[in-house]
N, C-alpha and C positions, 0 to 999 in steps of 0.2 A: 563299169569298166575301170580297171585299175590302170591309171596312166603312168605310175612310177614303178620301176622295177630295179632292183640292185643287180649288177652284173660283176663279173670277175675283172680284175685289173687287166688281164690278158685281153679279154673281150673289149674292155674300154679303150685300150691302146690301139687295138686293131680296127675297131669300128669306124668307118668313114662316113660320119654324119656331122652336122653342125655342133659346135662345142659351146656350152655355157661356162662362164666363170674361167676364162683363160687366165692362167697364172704363169709366172716366170719359170717355176719349177714344178710342173705337173707330176713329175716322177716321185715327188715327196708325198703325194696323196696316196692314201691307203684304201679308199672306198670309191666305188664307181657306180653310177646309175644312169638310167635313161628315163626320159619322159616322152610318152608317145601316145598317139591316138590310132595306131596301126597304119596310118597313112604317112604321117610326118613324125620325125624323131629328133631329139636332141640328147647329147650325152653330157655328163658332168662328173666331176670328181671332187672329193673333199678329204680333209685330214682327220677331223675329230671323230670320236666314236659314237656321236649322236646321229640320229636319222634326220634327213632333210624334212622340212615341213612344206607340204604342197597344199595349196588352197585353190579351189575353183573360183575364179573371178567372174566369169561369164561362160557361155557355152563354148567349150574347147579352148578357153583362155585360162591359164593357170599361173599362180605365183609359186616360186621355189625359193626357199631360204635355207641357208646352211653356213656355218662358220661366219665369215665376214662377207658373204655374198647374198644377193637377192636379185631375182629376175622375174619378169612376167613374159610368158611366151604365148603366142597365138598358134595353136595347132590346126586352125582352119587354113592359115596362110603360111605356115612354117617360118614365122618371124619372131624376133625378140623385140618386144614392145618397150621394155624397161630393163636396164641392167645397172645395178648399183653396187659399187664396192663400198662396203660399210666400214666405218672407223672402229666400231665396237662389234662384238659377237652378236649374231642374230639370235633372237629368242623366239619370236612368233610374228604372225601377221593377223590382223583382224579387219573385217569389212564392217563399216557402219555408215548408214545413209549413202552418201556419194563419195565416201572416203575409204581409202585403203591405208591402214596404219602398219608401218614396218616397225617392229619393236626390237630394239637392241638392248643390251644390258644397261646402257647409260644414255640412250637417246631414242626419241620417237620421231619417225619420219612420216609426215602426212602427205598422201598422194591423192590427187583427183582421180577417181576411178574411171571417169569417162575419157579424159585426155592422157592419163598416166603421167602427168607432170607433178613433180615435187612442189607442194605449195606451202610447206612449213617443216621446220626441224626444231625439236624441243629437247634441250639438254635436261637430263634428270639429275636431281640433287643427290641421288644414291641409286643403288641397283634396283631395277624394275622388279615389281612383285605382281601387280594386278592392274587391270584396266576396267573401269565401270562406265557404262553408257547410260545417260539420263537425258532424254530428248536430244538436244543438239550440244549438250555439255558432256565432256569426257573428263573423268577424274582418273589420274594415274597415281597409284600408290606405290611407294618405294620402300625399301628396307629402312630401318631406323625411324619409322613413323612419318617420313616425309611424303608429301604429295604435291601434285600440280594439277591445274585445271586447264583444259584446252577447249576453246569455243569455236 
């Protein structure tokens, strides 16, 4: 089942469902989408020309990241479990062991996957390039040959 669908701006404005990523000026956004399991639905909008990244965290629980926004929604119970306004642009999200890593251009946010509480933030010395997992050690490679280790 495809949980994400793009919709028109007209549909996005008119659709009366819960909103992710509330902004001061939603009219500035050019792209609209919904995340749904055909029973529950959330709408959201964004400004950049890139597509949001949606990752299944558990059954009917999904993370959504785009621009400077990241959220985890539970489509079983129609709730927002985590809503982060990011300081830097969202790049990706990865799940490893009991952690969800929110990757931005200059910061990694480590989230406990069971409680969805932020348990660490790691400033990057340069722009994010790659993340490697080795047992319980995570190596983050950045541009310019810089890297950091997270345990």
